[in-house]
C-alpha positions in Angstrom: 44.5 -10.2 35.0 41.0 -9.7 32.8 42.0 -10.8 29.1 39.2 -9.3 27.5 39.5 -6.1 25.5 37.9 -3.0 27.2 35.1 -1.2 26.3 37.3 1.8 25.1 39.7 -0.6 23.3 36.7 -2.2 21.4 36.6 -0.2 18.3 40.7 -0.7 17.7 40.4 -4.3 18.4 37.6 -4.6 15.8 39.2 -2.7 13.1 40.0 0.8 12.2 39.0 0.3 8.8 35.8 -1.3 9.3 34.7 1.8 11.4 36.7 4.3 9.3 34.9 3.0 6.7 31.8 3.9 8.3 32.8 7.5 9.3 29.5 8.9 7.6 26.8 6.5 8.9 25.4 9.4 10.9 24.6 10.9 7.8 21.8 8.5 6.4 19.1 9.9 5.4 16.5 9.1 7.6 13.7 10.6 6.0 15.3 13.9 5.5 15.0 16.5 2.9 17.9 16.3 0.3 19.5 19.5 -1.3 16.5 19.9 -3.4 14.4 20.2 -0.8 12.5 16.8 -1.8 11.4 14.8 1.2 12.7 11.4 1.0 10.2 8.5 1.7 11.1 5.8 4.0 7.7 4.9 5.1 7.5 1.5 2.9 11.0 0.4 4.6 11.1 -2.5 6.8 10.1 -2.2 10.8 11.8 -3.6 13.6 10.6 -5.0 16.6 12.5 -3.1 18.6 11.7 0.3 19.5 14.4 3.2 18.0 14.3 5.1 21.8 16.2 3.2 23.9 16.1 2.6 27.7 19.8 2.9 28.4 22.1 5.5 28.0 23.9 5.0 24.4 27.1 5.7 25.7 26.8 2.5 27.8 26.3 0.7 24.4 27.7 0.0 21.1 26.6 1.1 17.9 26.2 -1.8 15.3 26.0 -0.9 11.5 24.3 -3.3 8.8 24.3 -2.8 5.7 23.5 -4.9 2.3 25.7 -6.6 -0.1 27.4 -4.6 -2.3 26.0 -6.5 -5.2 23.1 -5.0 -4.1 24.2 -1.5 -4.0 25.9 -1.8 -7.6 22.5 -3.2 -9.1 20.2 -0.6 -7.3 22.9 2.2 -9.2 22.5 0.2 -12.6 19.0 0.4 -12.4 18.6 4.1 -11.4 20.9 4.6 -14.0 19.1 2.5 -16.7 15.9 4.6 -15.7 17.6 7.7 -16.3 18.7 6.7 -19.8 15.5 5.7 -20.9 13.5 8.6 -19.8 11.6 7.3 -17.0 13.4 9.4 -14.5 14.7 12.9 -14.3 18.3 13.5 -12.6 16.6 15.0 -9.4 13.9 12.4 -9.5 16.9 9.8 -9.9 18.5 11.2 -6.7 15.3 10.5 -4.3 14.3 7.6 -6.1 17.9 6.1 -5.7 17.7 7.3 -1.6 14.0 5.7 -0.9 15.2 2.5 -2.4 18.8 2.3 -0.7 16.9 3.0 2.6 14.3 0.1 1.6 17.5 -2.2 1.3 19.1 -1.0 4.6 16.1 -1.7 6.5 15.8 -5.4 4.9 19.2 -5.9 6.0 18.0 -4.3 9.7 15.4 -6.6 9.9 16.9 -9.5 8.6 19.9 -8.8 11.4 17.2 -8.6 14.3 15.4 -11.7 13.4 18.9 -13.6 13.2 20.0 -12.4 16.6 17.2 -10.8 18.8 17.3 -14.0 20.4 21.3 -14.1 21.1 22.0 -14.8 24.8 24.9 -12.9 24.6 23.7 -9.8 22.7 21.2 -7.6 23.4 19.6 -5.4 20.8 18.7 -2.4 22.8 17.4 0.0 20.1 17.6 0.1 16.3 16.9 2.5 13.3 15.7 0.2 10.4 16.5 2.7 7.7 20.4 3.1 8.8 20.7 0.1 9.3 21.7 1.4 12.7 21.4 -0.7 16.5 22.4 0.0 19.7 24.1 -2.9 21.2 24.3 -4.3 25.0 26.7 -6.7 25.9 30.4 -8.4 26.6 33.5 -6.8 24.9 34.2 -10.0 23.3 30.8 -10.7 21.8 30.8 -6.9 20.4 34.0 -7.3 18.7 32.6 -10.7 17.2 30.3 -9.4 15.5 32.4 -7.7 13.5 35.3 -10.5 12.7 32.9 -12.8 12.2 30.8 -10.7 9.8 27.5 -10.5 11.4 27.7 -6.9 11.2 29.7 -4.3 9.0 30.8 -2.1 11.5 31.4 -1.1 15.5 31.1 3.0 16.0 30.6 4.8 19.9 27.3 4.3 21.7 26.9 8.0 21.3 27.0 8.2 17.6 23.0 6.3 17.7 22.1 9.3 20.4 23.3 11.5 17.6 21.2 9.8 14.7 18.1 10.0 17.1 18.8 13.9 16.9 18.9 14.1 13.1 15.7 12.3 13.1 13.8 14.5 15.7 15.5 17.5 13.5 14.0 16.1 10.1 11.0 18.0 9.2 7.9 16.2 9.5 6.5 15.6 5.6 3.5 17.9 4.5 4.1 19.9 7.8 2.9 23.1 5.9 5.9 25.2 7.8 7.4 26.6 4.7 3.7 27.8 3.8 3.3 29.4 6.9 6.9 31.0 6.8 5.9 32.2 3.4 2.5 33.6 4.8 4.3 35.4 7.9 6.6 37.2 5.5 3.7 38.4 3.6 1.7 39.6 6.5 5.1 41.4 7.9 5.1 43.3 4.5 1.3 43.7 4.4 2.1 45.8 7.6 5.0 47.7 7.0 3.2 48.9 3.9 0.7 50.2 5.8 2.8 52.0 8.2 4.3 53.8 5.2 1.1 55.1 4.0 0.1 58.6 5.0 
């Protein structure tokens, strides 16, 4: 009888607590605009050698999440708070700056993971999104569970979650694409035409 855990039970055996703590990981910024409408710059974040688009069906793999140490996040929060108190950053600017630096920290951790485990014979990195710290992995169920048990990753979630991250990235507006300006121009043109129709 096969004693290896099935792919369906992999996340359960990996630890519900670890996956639950990452329930919102698909909402990573990924360069999307925040509530203020300001675009978060992630261009300075580290890049991965692996492509973002996988060759395999994401549902056939497992999404692994890699995050910086909690101490790094706490230090970043302290830095931003200090810059706010000193007047170097406004509250809204601080939010954008925090997201930018957070993405850089996460991307650095992702690049480190790829460098360390890219040549792992028992683990295949199929795709990755640096600023989200997300990787689509393939391998035996036992090896995948071990990545979590050994602390090599911070969480494991279903492979389809990786596909959702890619969709969010594709839907994010490109910086400076001028779409808002075009919308305003179209509205102005429509109003002008309506005014002209009202004239005798």
